[in-house]
C-alpha positions as CSV (number, residue, x, y, z in Angstrom):
1,Y,67.9,198.2,-7.9
2,G,71.1,197.6,-6.4
3,N,73.3,199.2,-4.1
4,V,74.0,202.7,-3.7
5,V,77.4,203.7,-4.5
6,P,78.8,206.1,-2.1
7,R,80.7,209.2,-3.4
8,S,84.1,209.5,-4.1
9,L,85.4,212.7,-5.3
10,V,88.6,214.7,-5.3
11,T,87.8,218.0,-3.4
12,R,91.2,219.6,-3.3
13,F,94.5,219.9,-5.3
14,E,97.6,221.6,-4.0
15,C,101.3,221.9,-5.5
16,R,104.2,223.1,-3.6
17,L,107.9,223.8,-4.4
18,D,110.2,222.7,-1.8
19,G,107.7,223.1,1.0
20,T,106.0,226.3,-0.6
21,L,102.7,226.2,-1.8
22,V,102.5,227.8,-5.2
23,A,98.8,226.6,-6.5
24,A,96.2,225.3,-4.9
25,A,92.3,224.6,-5.8
26,D,89.4,223.7,-4.1
27,L,87.1,221.4,-5.9
28,Y,83.2,221.0,-6.1
29,P,81.5,218.2,-7.9
30,A,79.8,220.5,-10.4
31,I,83.0,221.5,-11.8
32,A,83.8,218.1,-14.2
33,A,83.7,214.7,-13.7
34,N,87.4,214.8,-15.0
35,P,88.6,218.3,-14.0
36,Y,91.4,219.9,-15.8
37,L,93.8,221.8,-14.0
38,A,96.5,224.3,-15.6
39,F,98.5,227.1,-13.7
40,W,101.7,228.9,-14.6
41,L,104.8,229.0,-12.3
42,R,107.7,231.4,-12.1
43,A,110.8,230.0,-10.1
44,E,114.1,231.3,-9.8
45,R,115.8,227.9,-8.8
46,A,115.4,224.1,-9.0
47,G,113.9,222.3,-6.8
48,T,111.2,219.4,-5.8
49,L,107.3,219.8,-7.1
50,A,104.8,218.0,-4.6
51,F,101.7,217.4,-6.1
52,E,98.8,216.3,-3.6
53,W,95.4,215.1,-4.1
54,T,92.6,215.0,-1.3
55,G,89.2,213.9,-1.4
56,D,86.2,212.0,0.0
57,H,86.6,209.2,2.7
58,G,90.2,209.9,3.6
59,F,91.5,209.7,0.1
60,Q,95.0,211.0,-0.4
61,H,97.5,210.9,-3.3
62,R,101.2,212.5,-3.7
63,E,103.4,212.7,-6.4
64,T,106.8,214.7,-6.5
65,R,108.6,215.3,-9.4
66,P,112.4,217.2,-9.9
67,F,111.7,220.7,-11.2
68,N,114.7,222.5,-13.1
69,V,115.1,226.2,-14.3
70,A,116.5,226.6,-17.5
């Protein structure tokens, strides 16, 4: 009935502020097809947020954004 499609899941999320880990989550298959992650961050100074997703088959994606404190 066709080819088996290999599993391709995001298994970990990390957020760092200037290199310091501020939030992390281990994700498992039963969580959701498209999980929504939310977290609070209290910071005293501006910096750079780095978001990293890792998963099956060596998947890795990283985004960075400036973070300002008002």
